[in-house]
N, C-alpha and C positions, 0 to 999 in steps of 0.2 A: 081704655087708654093704658091702664096699668098692665093689662095682659100684653098689649102690643109692646110696651116698653120692656116687659120681662122677656118677650120673644126676641126683641132686638138685642138684648143683653146675652140671652142664652145661646143664640145661633152662633155668634163668633166663638163662644167657649167650646161648643161642640165641634166646630170646624178645627179649632186648634188641637183639641184632644185627638181627633181623627188623624191629623197630620203627624202628631207626636207618635201615635200608635204605628202609623205607616213607617215613619223614620226608624222607630225601634225595631220593626220587623226587618228592615234592610240592614240595620246594624248588627243583627244577630249573626253569630258565627255559623258557617256552613262548610261542608266538605267540598273541596275542589281537587281536581287532579289534572295531570298533563304529561306531555312528553317533550323532552329536550333533545334536539338533534342538531347536527352541524349542517354546513352548507350543502353537503352531499346527501342530506336526508338520512344520515346514519346516526343511530342513537348514541348518546354520550353518557357514560357511566360516571358516578361520583361527582355530579354537578351539584353545587350548593344552591339551594332555593330557600331564601329567608323572607320573612314578613317584616318589612321595614317598620321600625318603631316598636317592635316586640322582640321577645327572645326566641320566637319560633324559627326553627331551621331544620330542614331535612335534606337528604341527598338522593339523587336519582339512582335507581337500581341498574342492573346490567342491560335492561331494555330501554333505559332513559326515562322510565316512569317515576312519578312522584305523586304523593297524596299529602294533603294537609288541610287544616281548617283556616278559613279567612273570612273576614267581613267584607261586605260590599264596599268598594272604594279603597280597600287596602292596596298597597303597592308591594309587589313581589320583586325581589332582587335576585337575579340569576347570574352566578359567576362561576368561572372555570378557568384554570391556568391556560394561558395562550389564546383566550377568547375575550372579546369585549363584554364587559358586564352589561346586562340588559335589565330594564325595569318594565314590569307589566302591571297594569292597573286591573284589579278584580272588578268585573262587571256582573251582568246577569248570567254569564256563561258558567258552566260547571267543568268543562274540559278545555284545556289550553294546549295549543301546539306551538312550541317556542323554538325558533331557529337561532342558534348562536353563530356569530360571525367571527372569524379568526382575527386576532389583533396583529395585523401584519407589521406593525411597527416593532413588535416583540421587545419593546423597551423595558418591560418589567420581567422579561424572561431571565431566568437565573442561569448563568454559565459557570462552568468549573474552571478555576484557575489554580495555581499551585497552592496547596494547603488551605483551600477555602473556596468560596463561591462569591459571585458578585452579580448584581443586576447588569444586564447588557448595556443599559443606558449609562451606567457609571464606568464603563471601560475607558481606560486611557491608553492601553496598548493595542497591538494588532492581534486579533484572535478570530478564528473561523470555527463555526460549530456545525456539525452534521448530526441530524437526528436519526431516530430509528426508521423513519419513513424511507430514507435513502437505501436501506438494506432490505426493506420489506419486499417480498414477492420477486426477488432477483435470484436466478439460478446460479448462485455463486457459492463456493465452498469456503471462502476466505473473507473476513471482515475488510481486509485491505482492498480487495477487488471492488467492493461496494463503495469504497471511498474515492475511487478514481474519478477525477473530473468534478468532484463535489465542492472543492474549496480552492480558491485562487492561491497561487504561489506554492501549491502542493502537487508534486509530480509523483504519480504512483505507476509502477510498471510491473506487470504480471509475467512470470516466466512461463506459465502455461501448463507445466507438469503437475499431475495430481499430487496434492500434499505439499506443494512448494510454497514458499513465502513470497511476499511482494517486496519490491524495493521502493522506499519512500524517500523523497528529497524535499526539503522545505527551503524555498528561496535559494535554489541553486546549490552548487558544490562548494562548501566552505573549506574544503581541504582536499589534498591529493590522497589522503588516507580515508579513514572512516567518516562518512558524512551522513550517517543514519541518525534520525532523531531519537531522543529519549522516549521510551514508552512507559507510561504509568497507568496501571489498571487498578481501579478502585483504591487509589492512594498508594499503591506499591510499585516502585520503579522495578522494571523487569526487562529481561531480554527474551521473554517468551514469544515464540513465533505467533503471528496473528492467525495462522491457520488452526491454532489450537482452540480458538474461541468459536462459540456458536453465534452467528450473527443475530439470531432471534433473541439472545440474551442481552444485547447491547442497547442501552437507552440513548446515550449521546457519545459523540466523539468531539472533543474540543481540542483545537490545534493552536498552540501558542507559537507565534511566528517571530515577533521582534524581540530584541534583547530586553526591553523594559518589562516584557511579560515572562521571559524565560530565565532572567537572572536569579529568580528565587530558587532555581535548580543549579545555580553556580557552575561548577566544573563539568556538568553534564548537559547544560542547556544551549551549547553553541549551535547545534544543528536543528533547533526547534524541539518542542515537546508535544507528544500526542497523549492526551488524557482520555482514557476510556472509562465510562461509568456504566455499570451493568444495571439491569432493571431492579426496581424496588417494588414493594407491595403498596397497597392503598388502604385508607381507612374506610373500608366498605365491606359489604358482603363478598365472600370469596368468589372468584370467577375462574373458570377453566378455559384455556385457550389451546386449541390444537391446530397444527398446520402440516400440510403435506405438499411436497413438490417433486415432480419427476421430469427429468430433462434428458434429451438426447443431444449429443455433441458431435460436431463434424469439423474436420480440417478444412481450411479455406486456402485459396490461392496456391494450389499445389504446383510446383515447377513442372514444366514440360521437358521430359527427357528423351534422348534419342532412342529409337527402337533398334532392333537387332540389325536390320538392313542399313540404317543410317550410321550406326556405330561401326559396322564393318567397313563401310566406305571411308569413314574418317580414319580408322586405324590404318587402312592401306595407304592413305595420303600421309599420315604421320611417319610411317616407316619409310616411304619413298623419299620424303624430304630429308630424312636423316641417313639415307643410303643403307637402310636396313632391309633384310629379307622380309617377305610377306608371310602372313599366317596362311597356310594352305587352304583351310576351309572357308577363307574369306575371298577366294578367287572370284566368285560370283555372288555379291551381296544380295542380289534380288531374290536368291533362293532361301534367304533366312527368315523372311517375314517379320513379325513384330517382336517376337521373343518374350522375355520375362519382364513383367512389371513388378520390380522389387518393392517399390514404395506402396503399391496397392496391397502387397502381401503383408507388409508391416502394420498398416493402419487398419482401424476398424471404426465402427460407429460407437462413440463413447456413451456412457449412461451415468446419470447422476440422480440419486434419490436422497431426499432430505426430509426428515420427520422430526417434529418438535411438539412437546406437550408441556404446558406450564400451568401453575396454580398460584394465584396472587390474591391477597386480601389483607384483612386486618381489622382493627378496632380503634378505639380512642387511645389505647396505650401501646399498641404494637402493630407492626406491619410485617408481611413476609412475602417472599417470592421464591418459588421452587420450580425448577424446570429440568427436563431431560431431552436430549436430542441425539439422533443417529444420522450420520451421513455416510453414504456408500457411493463411491465414484469409480467407474471403470474408464481408464484413459483411452484416448484414440490410438495410442500405440499399444499393441498387444503385449500382454503380460505386465502392464502397469496399472495399478489401482491404489485406492486410498480409502480407508475406513476410519471414522472418528466417532467416539462416544463421549457425550458431554453431560455433566450434571452441575446445576447451579443452585445454591441456597443462600439467600440474603435475608437477614432478619434484623429488625430494630425494635427495641422495647423501651418504653418510658417507665422506668422503675418508680421514680418519684417525680415530684414537680420540678426537681432540679437535676436529676440524674437520668441519663439515657445510655443504654448499652446496645451494641449491635455487632454484626459480623457480615462479611461477604466471603463466599467460598466458591471457587471455580475448580472443578475436577475435569480432566479430559484424558482420554487414552486413544491413541491412534496407531494404525498399522499401515505401512506404505511398502508396496512392492514395486521395484523398478526394473527388474530383469537386467539385461546387459545389452541395451540397444544403442545403435548409433545411426541417427538420421542421415548423417553425411555419408557414412559407408554404405548405407542402403541405397541412396541415390547414385553413388559411384559404382555400385556393383554392375557387372556387365550384363546387358540384356541377352547376350548370346549364351549365358550360363543358366541352366535350369536350377530351381530351388532344391529339387530332390533328384537323387540318382534313381536308376530303374528299380533298385531293390528297396526303395523307400527311405534310405538314409540321406542325410543332408549332403549336398554336393559341395565341391570346392573347385577352385581354378586348376588348370592343368599345370604341368611341370615347369614350363618356361614362362617366367613372369613377364617377359617382354611381349608375349602373345596373350597370356591369360590373366595377367594381373596377379596381385598377391593378397587380395582381401579375403578374410575368412567369411564364411557364409553368415550374413547379418541376421537372417531369419532364425537360423539354428541357434546362434548365441543368445538372441533375444528370448527364445522360447525355453531353452534348456538351462541357462545360467540364472541363478537366483540372487537377488539382493533385497533383503527385507530389513526395514527399520521399524522398531516399536518404541513408542514414547508414552511416558506416564507423567502427568503434570498436575501439581497441586499449587494453587495460588489463592491466598486468602488473608484475611485480617480479622482481628477482634478489636473493638474500641470501646472506650468509655468517655462520655462527654458530660461534664458537670458545669452548671450555671450557678453563679453566686454573686452577691452584692449587686444585683440588678444588671450590671453591665459587663460582667466578666464571664468568659467561657474557657474552661480548660479541657483539652482533648488529648487522650493518650491512645496510641494505636500500635499494636503489635502485628507485624506482617511476616508472612512465610511464603517463600517462593522455592518450591522443590520440583526439580526436573530430573527424570531418569530416562535414559534411552539406550537401547542396544541395537547393534547392527550385525547381521549375518550375511555372509557371501559364500555361495557354494557353486563350484564349477565342476561338472562331471568330466571324466576323461572321455575323449572321443578321437577317432581316427579320420579326420577330415583333411582334405587338401586345403591350403598349401602346407601348413605345418600342423601335424597331429599334436594333441595334448595327451601325453602318456600317463599323467597322474591326475587324479581328482584333487580338488583343493577346497578347503573350508577355512574361513577366518571369522572370528567373532570379536566384538568389542563391547564393553559395558561402561557407561558414563553416568556420573551422578553429580548434580550441582545443587547445593543447598544454600539459600540466602535468608538471613534473618534481618528484620527491620524493626526499629523502635523509634517512633516519632512522638514528639510532645509539642503542643502548641498552646499558648495562652493568648486569648483575644479580648481586647477591650473595645466596645462599641457604644457610642453615645451620641445623642443629638442635643444641641444646646440652643438656647434662645437666640434669635437673630439669624437662623438658617444655617448654623454651623453643624457639620456632622464629622465625626472622627471614628476611624477604625484602625486599631493598632494591633499587630500580631507579632509575637516573639516565639521562636521555636528552636528545637534541636532535633537532629536525626542521626542515628547510628545504624550502619548497615555493614554486614559481614558476609562474605561468600567463601564457600569451600567447594572446590571442584576436584574430582579424581576420576581416573579411568584406568582400565586395564584391557589388554587385548591379547589374542593368541591365534595362531594358525598352524595348520598341519596339512600334509599331502598324503594321498594314497590310502584307500580303505579296502578291506577285504570285500566289502559290498558297498556300493554307492547308496544303497537304501538305508544303510546304518552308518551315517556319516558324522557322528558326534566327535568332538575333539579328542576324547580319550580313546577313540577307536582308530585314529590315524597311525600311520607307520613311518612316514618320512618327514624330515626337515621341520621339526616342531620349532615354533618361535613363541616368545612371550614378552610382553612389555607392559608398561604402566607408569603413571606419574600422578602427582597431586600438586595443586597450587591454591592460593587463597589471596584475597584482598579485603581491605576494610576502608570505610569512609566515615568520617565523623564531621558533622556540620552544625553550625549555628546560624540562624537566619532571622530576619525581621522584615516586616512590611508596615507602612503607614499610609493610610488613605485619608484625605481631607476633602470635604465638599462644602462649598458655600452657596446656599440658596439654589442648589441644583444647577448652578451656572458655571462655577469654577471648580475644577477637580484636579487634585494633585496626588500622585502616587510615588513613593520611594521605597526601594527594596535594597537589601544587602544580604549577602551570604558569605560565610567564611568556611571553606572546605579544607580538610586535611586528609590526605590519602596515603595509604601504605605503598603505593606504586612508585613514589618519588622519594629521593633521599631527604633526610631531615632538614637540610638547609633550605630546600625549596618546597617542602611538603605542604605548607599552608598557603592558600590564595584567597584573595578577597574579590568579590564580584558585586559591584553596585549597579543600580539603575535608577533612572528618574523619568517620569512622564507626567504630562499635564494635558488637560483638555479644557476647552472654552465652548460652552453651549451658547452660541450667539443668539439662538432663538429665544432664550430666556431674558435677553436684555430688553430694557424698556424701549430702546430705539428701534428694535427689530419689529417690523410690521408683519405679523403672521397673517397669511391670507390663504386663498384656495390653492395657490401655487406652492408656497413654502409652508411646510409643516414643522420641521425640526432640522436644525443645523448644528453640528458640533465639530470643532477643529481639534486635532490631536498632535502632540509632538512627544518624542521619547528618545532616550539614549541609554545604552546599557553595555556592560562588559560581561561576557560569559566565557566559559572554558570548554575544552574538549579533551577528556581523558580517556575516551573509548579507544584511542589509537595506541595507548601505552600498554606495553607488556607489563605483567604483574611484577616483574623484577627488572624494570627498564634501567634502573640506576646501578644495578649490581653486575658483577662479572659472572658470566655463565661458564661452567666447566662441563666437560664431557669425558666419559670413560671410553676406553678403547683397548685394543690389544695389538701387539706386534710380536714377531718371532725373533728371539735372540739366542743364537747358538742352538737352534732347533727347539727351544723351549718357549711356549707362549708366555708373554709378560703383560700384565695389566698396566694400563696407563691412565693418567688423569691430566687432561690438557685444557687450556683456555679456548673457549669457542667464540665468545663475543666480548669485545672490549667494553669495560664499564663506562658509564657516563653519569657521574654523580651530579652533574649540573643540569640534568634534563628537567624540563618543566612541561606542563600541559600547554596545548595550543590555546591562544587567547583571541577572542572575537569581539570587536567593537562595532556596534551597530547604531545608526541613526535612522529614525523613522518619523515621517510626517503623514498625517491622514485626515480624512474628512468623512463624517457620517451625515447623511442628509436624507430627508424624506419629503415627498412632494404630493400634491393633489390629495390632501387629506389622508396621507400615509399610504396611498395606493402604489406609489413608486418609492423604493428605498435604495439608496446608493451608498456604497462604502468604497473609498479609494485610498490607497497607501503608496508611498514611495520610500525607498530605503537605500542606504549604502552600508554594506557589510564588509568589514576588512578583517582578515585573519592574519595575525602576526605570530611569531614563534612557532610556525608550522613545522612539524617534524618531517625530516628528510633523512635518507640514508647517508652516512658519512663514508667517504672513500678511505679505506684502510689498506696500506701496503702490506704485503705478506711478510716483509722484513721485520715487522713488529712481533711476529710470532702468532698473531691472531688470524683467523680465517678472513679471506677477502670475499667470501660468499655470505657469511653471517656477520653483518655489520651493524654497529649501534645506530640509534636514531639521535639526531641532534636538532635543536631548534634553530632553523636557518632559512625558513621560507615564509612567503606571504602570498595570499590570494585575496582578490577583491571581487565582490559581487555588487552589482547595481541593478535596480529594477523597480517596477511598479505593478500594482494589482488593482483590479476593478471588479466589484460585485454589484449586480443590479438585480433587483427583485421587483416584479410588478404584478398587480392584480388587474388583469385586463378586463375580465367580465365577472360579474357576480349576480346572483339570483338563481334562477332555475338552471341556467348554463353558467358554470364556473370555469374560468380559465386563468391560471397563474403561470408565470414564467420566471425562471431563475437563470441568470447569465453571469458568467465570470470569464475574465481574461487576464493573463499575467505575462509580463515581459521580464526576462532576466538575462544579464550578460556577465559572465565571469572571466577573469584573466589571472594568470600567474604574474605576480609582481616581483618576487625575489626567490632565489634558490641558493643552495650552498655554492658559493663561488660563481653564481649565475650560470652554472653549467647545466644544460638541458638533461632531463632524465628520459631515456628512451626505453620503451618496453613494448614488445609485440609490434602492433601496427600503429602505436600511439606514442606520444611524448608529452612531457610537461616542459614547456618552453616559455621563457619570460615574454610577456606581451600577448600570449595566446591563451585560449581557453584551457582549462584543466583537461588533461587526457586528449588533447587535440590529435587528429590524424596527421601523420607525418610520412612523407615519401616523395616519389618522383612525379613530375607533371608530364603527362603525355602530350604529344604534338602531332598526332595522326599516324599514318602507316607509310613506311617506305614503299613507293610504287615501282622503283627501278634501281639499277645499280648506280646510275648517275646521282640520285638522291642520297644513296648510302655513302658514296665516296666523298660527297661534298659536305656531309653533315659532321657534326662533332663526333669524336671517336667513342664508340660504344664497345663492341667486340668485333673489331675489323679482321678481315681475312678474305681469301679468295674462295674458300670452300663454303658454300651456303649451309652445309650440314653442321658446321662447327663455328659459325661466325654470324655477325649481323648481315642480313640479306633482305632483298625485297620481300615484303609481307610482314616484316617485323615492326615493332612499335618504335616510333621516334620518342625519345625522352628529352626534355628540355635541358639545354646547357645554360643554367641560370647565371653562373658567374662568368660565362663567355670565355672560358679558358681552353676551349676546343676539346674537352674531355668530359664525358658524362660519368660522374662518380659520386661518392657519398656527399661531397660538398654541394651538390646540386639538389639535394633533398629540401623540401619546403613544406609549409603548412598546407594541409589538404581539406580540412573541415573540422566542424565542431560536433562532438557526439551528443551534446546536451541541448535540448530544445531551447530556443530563445523565447518562443511563444507557446503558451498553452491556453486552451479555451474550451468552454463547455456551455451548453444551453439545455435546460430541461423545461418542458411544457407539460403541465398537468391540467386535464380537462375532465369535467364531470357533468353529466346530465341525467337527472333522476337517479336511477340505480346503476348507471353505466359510468365507468371511469376509464380514462386513457392517459398514459404517460409516454412521452417521446423524449429521449435523452440523446443528444449528440455530444461528442467529445473529440478533441484533436490536438495536435501539436504542429509546430512549424519552426523553421530556422535551424534545423539540425541535419546532420549527415549520418549515414550508416556505412560502415566498412563491411561489405558483404563478402566475408572470408570464404564462404562456400564456393564462390565463383572462381577462386584461385584453383580449386580442385576441379570444379565442374565446368569451367570454361577455359582452363589452362592449356588443354590439348598438348600436354608435354609428357604424360605418363599414361599407363593403361587403366583408365577410369572412364566410366560413362560420363557423358557431357549433356548439358541442356541444349535445347533446340536453338539457342542463340548462336551456337557455332555453325549452324547451317549458313549463316551470313559471313563466314570467314573469308579472308583474302585467299584467292587462288591464282589470280593473274592481275596484271596492271589494270587499275581502275575498278576492280571487283569489289573492294571494300576499303574504307578509310577509318574503320572503327574496330573490327575484329581482326586480329592478326592471323598469320598462317598457322597451320597445324604442323608441328615438328616435334618428334620425340627428343627429349632431353633439354629442349628450350635453350639453345646456345646464347640467345640475346637476352635471356632472363626477362621475357615478356610478363612473367608472373610476379616480378618483384613488387614490393609495396609501392603502389602508385594510385593516382586518381582513376585508373581504369576500373577499380573495384569500389569506388566511392559512389554512393547513391543518395538521393534526397530522402530524408526520413519523415517529411511532413505527411500528415494524413488527416482526414476527417472521417469519423466513424459514427454510425448509428449504433450507439452503445447499448441502448435498451429501448424496447417497445413493449408496453404492458397494457392489455385490455382486460378489465375486470367487470364483473356483474355481481351485485349484492342483492340477495333475495329481499323482497319487501318485508316490512315488519309483520304484516299479517300472516304471510306465508311462513316466516320464521317461527312465529308463535305457534302455528299449527304443527310445526315440526318439533316443537318444544326446545328450540335453541334461541339464544340471544341474537346471534348474527351468523350468517353464512355467506361467504363470498367465494366465487370461482374466478380464476384468471388464467390468461395465456400470456406468456412472456417470451420474448426473443432477445438474446444477448449477442453482441457483435454481429449484427445482421448484415450490414454493408460497410465496406471500407473503401474510401476513395483515396488512392495513393498511387504514386509512380514506382514504388519499390517493387523489385522483381522477386524478392524472397517470399517466404511463407507469410510474414507479417512484419510491419514496420515498428511494432512495439518491441524494442530490443534493449535489454539491460546493458548499460555500458557502451552502447553504440556499435558493438562488434557482433555481427551475426555469424556465429561459428557452430552451425548445426543445432540451433535452439529447438526446444520442444514447441511444436506448432500451437499457436493460439486457436481456440475453437469457436465455432458458431453454435449457439445453444438455442434449443426450442423446448419450452417447458409448459406443463400444465400444473396448476396447484389449487389448493383450497385453504381458506382460513375459517375456523369454526370456533365460536365462543358460546359457552353455557353460562 
């Protein structure tokens, strides 16, 4: 019995010991490893993997791998910026495959604002952010091109020529003068052209749109602010990234021109209707065939090659990013090309626990060759004229201009004349940032913006018809711009009990620019092969000048947040500029904005539909000093010479009347907005509405010559107003997730501007456009057409145009009827009217990104609507009034009663002025474009490992693939709304690869 009792007692003890031993074995630390990838199954580098409840933490390597020791039952926390933090419980497995899902709310994403950063969820103003993904794998030479259509309220227009800059407008035209936004690169305000940057070096582009966001830049924030941040290193093992892209470029939508036979028939008709004699060799046009295709001779298949290499890395105390890039582009117009060389070096070092030092440095050198081409003259050259003479020299028109025209051979000038621009750019800063007393940070930044560029033009002498060039000619110019910047900011940030958070920043900025240039030219050289300036023989000239400006500023910003529910922001800036007289030199620019996150209220019922809702409101005042001359308040004097008693006498005379009362333009803007997300943040919406009113707008003053001042060079006065109203919508959705991922970004904007006031309310006319009260800025202005006169009865009963009995010298059947708007029986200048708006009212874009396993696809559409284009090319190419080739549109011209009610008759000298400014040449500018299509394939991790690389991706991309438009010109994307022989936009096809070690 004792033994049995002992056994009954011992058995449970043994069982307990066995359980404890077993539990102890599970609790023992063991090595585990894993791979962290994104939804596209691509490895993510520098992901933080920590063992919760311990101090253990590691980071993934370039292949997404990690190793660490952990006990059974431990919980791993995996986190990375822009992705949702994931927790994984350690079980019996030794290898873990972890997929991180993007945090589509991006509420904790940090965006750049003026002189600082802020979490996106804490924004109270209107801001758009475009990341590096928008520029990746695109066959573009310009950062601005990649920005097109990516942000609502931002219109980007590309001119097409190699090495050219883009035009950017934010929330419409705020002025009849300069409406370009302020550009800030790595904290340095600059006028550096965006084509000087390597798109591969750009990390983010943040666009400040409303005045509550831009007022921190005061007198330069009126037209919005574009903040560009270049890439930085990371606290991880260094990685090398290489990319290569090769593209071919083609012109699209080429106009159809008359062939030799068709032109000869037209020429005969033009001469006959004007009672002129015929060209003898046009007696039988059918014998002439097709003739010369001048446009085909000017254009070629363009090529673009882009190569980039970067090295990024760092450790606990420093990070670095170094890159180099080469771009080589041959334009679609012969003898036009562009080469760019880039170098980037960004570094940041944590010297002590309280001191951080860093720098950013951007270097670029570019070379641009333009030749001396004219697309319009090429189209207008006669198909009956060959390009070359029989001896191989360039041909020219015959002696009689009425038969042969007077255009110099456009292929010869394009190939022989040289126009070369070389640029050298240095943009950078060094900074120190000190933290002290727990809540204070002081930052001092020294910036430098140095630009030097020279231009050379050389034209050899040649003996072509119609007018020989007897002397060679060379001109050169040299330009240098140097800008210094010194910014200082002191920031206090603290969180208090009860949910109160405060961030206050005070700062100062001093900036100074010095610009100078000199130029010279000379004619005739003993040998055109030795054409330096000091070898010239005739007509030497020399010139040069220098000017400077300075800006001193003091500013501050205060942010207050209560329980992440109520957010307030107030800013103020005081600017003093050298460009304005002392009485008006200083200006104050305040702003205020507030936000209410309703979704944080206790009464708000969060559910599967509503995830987050925030309302925003803001008001601010900004200025525009970009339109000011550096000496706008001062009198300008000019030297000259006249002959008195046969002796040259030097003079000094006033050129421009001074205006000591001049001020910068002032813009007041109100903005309301909403940020919302739905269905567990799978759909995110941002919507804004705004009213922007420009007062004190600068316009030219009328100066009578009796004052002694020039009536051509007139001073600017503050006497105008412009108003912009609009709204913007951004929508982002995660349509599918899992093995097949599909995300969509959509944006649409509406803007309407009008001129409210001008000096004396007198319209300002220029070219084909005008600034008229009540109409959009730069609206088209001219005559309204009313069909074609079909017979003499219609001519005689209509309002007087150019009456007479001789159809060769007066209005006659076949001419255009122009509307007699004021009904006074005469068609004259008083009958001109508004014809259209050059600025789109609507702009929209949609981007779809799909990925399945190792394959990815991106499809991007972009377009505009609500605008018109004045196709000035048609004045020459459809005018049928002088000796120029015409488009095939004139084949539908009026020849007899009832033959046409749209295209007038062909008559040399155009007695009815059918080519006057009118809606005949106005066309709809709306279009929808397949802007980009990219298909990519990333090698599997196993294959990449066998090749000893971290990641290898191949892709094919097409740019500007299809355009749906009614416009008859090359392309409806026209800067300023007037198409006057613009460089053709190209369709691009490219192959590329991205490689990471």
